[in-house]
Every structure is written in C-alpha cells, then in structure tokens.
LOVEXNU-477263 format. One record per atom (N, C-alpha, C, O): residue in three letters; z, x, y. Coordinates in steps of 0.02 Angstrom, whole numbers, padded with zeros to 5 digits, always signed. Example, Ala and Ser with C-alpha at 12.3 -4.5 7.8 and 13.67 -1.06 7.14 Angstrom:
ALA+00390+00660-00284;ALA+00390+00615-00225;ALA+00390+00660-00165;ALA+00423+00712-00166;SER+00354+00642-00112;SER+00357+00684-00053;SER+00394+00645+00002;SER+00402+00670+00057;
***
This chain:
MET+01174+00140+00017;MET+01130+00123+00072;MET+01069+00170+00072;MET+01012+00147+00081;PHE+01081+00234+00062;PHE+01026+00283+00061;PHE+00979+00269+00003;PHE+00918+00275+00010;LYS+01007+00251-00055;LYS+00965+00238-00114;LYS+00918+00179-00102;LYS+00861+00180-00123;LYS+00943+00127-00068;LYS+00902+00068-00055;LYS+00844+00086-00009;LYS+00787+00066-00022;HIS+00858+00123+00045;HIS+00805+00143+00091;HIS+00755+00191+00057;HIS+00695+00187+00068;PHE+00781+00235+00015;PHE+00738+00282-00021;PHE+00690+00244-00067;PHE+00631+00261-00071;LYS+00716+00193-00102;LYS+00674+00154-00147;LYS+00620+00116-00108;LYS+00562+00113-00130;ILE+00638+00087-00052;ILE+00590+00050-00012;ILE+00536+00096+00016;ILE+00477+00079+00014;ILE+00556+00154+00040;ILE+00507+00202+00067;ILE+00462+00228+00012;ILE+00401+00233+00022;THR+00490+00243-00046;THR+00450+00268-00102;THR+00400+00214-00125;THR+00342+00230-00137;LEU+00422+00153-00131;LEU+00378+00099-00152;LEU+00322+00088-00101;LEU+00264+00077-00121;THR+00338+00090-00038;THR+00288+00082+00015;THR+00236+00138+00012;THR+00176+00124+00017;LEU+00257+00199+00003;LEU+00211+00255-00002;LEU+00165+00249-00063;LEU+00105+00262-00058;ILE+00194+00231-00120;ILE+00154+00224-00181;ILE+00102+00169-00173;ILE+00044+00178-00192;LEU+00122+00112-00145;LEU+00075+00058-00135;LEU+00020+00076-00086;LEU-00039+00060-00097;SER+00037+00109-00031;SER-00014+00126+00018;SER-00063+00178-00009;SER-00123+00172+00004;VAL-00039+00227-00046;VAL-00084+00276-00075;VAL-00127+00244-00129;VAL-00187+00258-00134;GLY-00098+00202-00170;GLY-00135+00169-00223;GLY-00188+00122-00197;GLY-00244+00122-00223;LEU-00172+00083-00146;LEU-00222+00037-00118;LEU-00277+00074-00082;LEU-00335+00053-00085;ASN-00261+00128-00048;ASN-00313+00167-00015;ASN-00359+00201-00065;ASN-00419+00206-00052;ALA-00333+00223-00121;ALA-00374+00255-00172;ALA-00422+00204-00202;ALA-00480+00221-00215;CYS-00400+00144-00214;CYS-00443+00092-00242;CYS-00498+00072-00193;CYS-00554+00058-00213;ALA-00481+00069-00130;ALA-00529+00046-00080;ALA-00583+00098-00065;ALA-00637+00081-00042;SER-00569+00161-00078;SER-00616+00214-00059;SER-00663+00235-00115;SER-00702+00282-00106;LYS-00661+00203-00173;LYS-00704+00222-00228;LYS-00776+00201-00215;LYS-00789+00145-00193;GLY-00821+00246-00226;GLY-00892+00230-00221;GLY-00919+00234-00151;GLY-00882+00232-00102;ILE-00985+00239-00147;ILE-01021+00241-00083;ILE-01060+00177-00076;ILE-01097+00158-00121;ASN-01051+00142-00020;ASN-01087+00080-00008;ASN-01158+00097+00014;ASN-01169+00119+00070;LEU-01206+00088-00032;LEU-01275+00108-00019;LEU-01310+00064+00032;LEU-01358+00086+00063;THR-01287+00002+00041;THR-01317-00041+00092;THR-01297-00019+00162;THR-01337-00025+00209;LYS-01236+00006+00170;LYS-01214+00029+00236;LYS-01247+00096+00254;LYS-01260+00108+00313;THR-01259+00139+00205;THR-01290+00204+00220;THR-01365+00197+00230;THR-01395+00244+00257;GLY-01394+00142+00210;GLY-01466+00132+00219;GLY-01507+00156+00160;GLY-01569+00154+00163;ALA-01476+00178+00106;ALA-01512+00201+00048;ALA-01544+00143+00009;ALA-01594+00151-00025;VAL-01513+00083+00014;VAL-01537+00024-00020;VAL-01543-00032+00032;VAL-01498-00042+00072;LYS-01600-00068+00030;LYS-01608-00125+00074;LYS-01603-00188+00032;LYS-01636-00194-00020;VAL-01562-00236+00054;VAL-01552-00298+00018;VAL-01583-00354+00058;VAL-01569-00362+00118;GLN-01625-00394+00025;GLN-01655-00453+00056;GLN-01626-00514+00022;GLN-01634-00523-00038;ILE-01592-00556+00061;ILE-01559-00615+00034;ILE-01605-00675+00046;ILE-01624-00689+00103;ILE-01622-00710-00008;ILE-01663-00770-00004;ILE-01623-00827-00033;ILE-01613-00832-00093;ASN-01599-00871+00011;ASN-01561-00929-00011;ASN-01608-00983-00034;ASN-01666-00986-00014;SER-01583-01027-00077;SER-01623-01084-00099;SER-01590-01148-00074;SER-01540-01145-00038;ASP-01618-01205-00092;ASP-01588-01269-00073;ASP-01522-01281-00109;ASP-01481-01321-00085;GLN-01512-01248-00165;GLN-01452-01261-00206;GLN-01398-01207-00199;GLN-01340-01220-00213;VAL-01417-01147-00178;VAL-01370-01091-00178;VAL-01374-01052-00114;VAL-01429-01038-00089;LEU-01316-01033-00087;LEU-01311-00986-00031;LEU-01283-00921-00059;LEU-01235-00922-00098;ILE-01311-00865-00040;ILE-01289-00800-00064;ILE-01254-00764-00006;ILE-01280-00761+00049;ALA-01194-00738-00020;ALA-01155-00705+00032;ALA-01121-00643+00004;ALA-01117-00634-00056;ASN-01097-00601+00049;ASN-01058-00541+00032;ASN-01093-00497-00019;ASN-01067-00483-00073;VAL-01153-00475-00003;VAL-01193-00434-00048;VAL-01183-00361-00030;VAL-01190-00342+00028;TYR-01168-00320-00080;TYR-01166-00248-00070;TYR-01184-00211-00134;TYR-01177-00238-00189;VAL-01206-00150-00126;VAL-01224-00106-00182;VAL-01184-00043-00175;VAL-01187-00010-00123;LYS-01145-00024-00226;LYS-01104+00036-00223;LYS-01125+00085-00277;LYS-01139+00065-00334;GLN-01127+00148-00259;GLN-01139+00202-00307;GLN-01072+00229-00329;GLN-01036+00259-00290;LEU-01055+00218-00392;LEU-00995+00246-00421;LEU-01013+00311-00456;LEU-01069+00335-00447;GLU-00969+00340-00494;GLU-00983+00405-00524;GLU-01045+00404-00568;GLU-01092+00442-00557;ASN-01046+00360-00618;ASN-01102+00358-00666;ASN-01138+00291-00668;ASN-01176+00278-00714;GLU-01126+00249-00619;GLU-01156+00183-00621;GLU-01165+00155-00550;GLU-01137+00181-00502;VAL-01206+00103-00546;VAL-01218+00068-00483;VAL-01190-00002-00490;VAL-01206-00037-00539;LEU-01149-00023-00443;LEU-01119-00089-00443;LEU-01154-00133-00391;LEU-01156-00115-00332;ILE-01182-00189-00413;ILE-01214-00237-00369;ILE-01170-00299-00367;ILE-01156-00329-00419;HIS-01147-00319-00307;HIS-01102-00375-00300;HIS-01131-00427-00253;HIS-01159-00409-00201;ALA-01125-00490-00271;ALA-01146-00545-00227;ALA-01106-00607-00245;ALA-01085-00616-00303;VAL-01095-00649-00196;VAL-01060-00712-00207;VAL-01112-00768-00199;VAL-01144-00773-00147;ALA-01119-00809-00250;ALA-01165-00866-00248;ALA-01124-00930-00240;ALA-01080-00945-00281;LYS-01139-00967-00186;LYS-01102-01028-00172;LYS-01151-01087-00173;LYS-01204-01083-00142;PRO-01134-01141-00207;PRO-01178-01200-00206;PRO-01178-01231-00136;PRO-01126-01234-00103;THR-01236-01255-00115;THR-01241-01286-00049;THR-01208-01354-00046;THR-01181-01374+00005;ASN-01210-01391-00101;ASN-01178-01456-00105;ASN-01119-01452-00153;ASN-01123-01415-00202;PRO-01066-01488-00139;PRO-01010-01488-00186;PRO-01031-01516-00254;PRO-01056-01572-00258;VAL-01020-01477-00306;VAL-01039-01498-00373;VAL-00980-01486-00420;VAL-00939-01442-00409;ARG-00978-01525-00472;ARG-00925-01515-00522;ARG-00944-01460-00571;ARG-00902-01419-00590;PHE-01007-01460-00592;PHE-01032-01409-00638;PHE-01094-01378-00608;PHE-01139-01414-00586;PHE-01097-01313-00606;PHE-01153-01276-00576;PHE-01198-01249-00631;PHE-01175-01211-00674;THR-01262-01269-00631;THR-01310-01243-00680;THR-01365-01208-00642;THR-01400-01239-00602;PRO-01374-01143-00654;PRO-01426-01107-00618;PRO-01496-01128-00640;PRO-01507-01146-00698;VAL-01543-01126-00593;VAL-01612-01144-00607;VAL-01647-01081-00631;VAL-01643-01028-00600;THR-01682-01086-00687;THR-01717-01027-00714;THR-01791-01032-00702;THR-01828-00987-00721;
***
C-alpha cells in the first residue's frame, strides 16, 4: 500500500515540476512591453495568439493563422 502511494506522489511531483519548468522558459516580450505587435487581418486570414518570447540565444515569434472561410486547401497570397 505504501509503495503504491509513494509511486503516485513521486509521479505527481515529477510531472508538476516538469510542466512548470517548460511553462516558465523565456520572457514574453509582448507582455513586458519591449515589443509591440500590430495584427492586420485580411479577408482570407485571421491572425490570433501572437506572442514574442526571448529565449537564451534566440527569439521565438508565434502566431496562429486561421482562414476566414472553411477551405480544403489553404494557399497563402504572396
């Protein structure tokens, strides 16, 4: 009985520490005000969930592009 509880507690601690470590990597530059992001949607695409993070040696820019109309194949306009 003790071994089962010990395994569950250990697994819970490892998962919570691991998930917290992954979530805390980098500084969100859009929240700190160091970077300003201007989102300009088009008739074909909506842009959502935009953020810029400063990692150790790189900058990560993330955005989700969603088509405004349901399409089977999405081809970006150049």
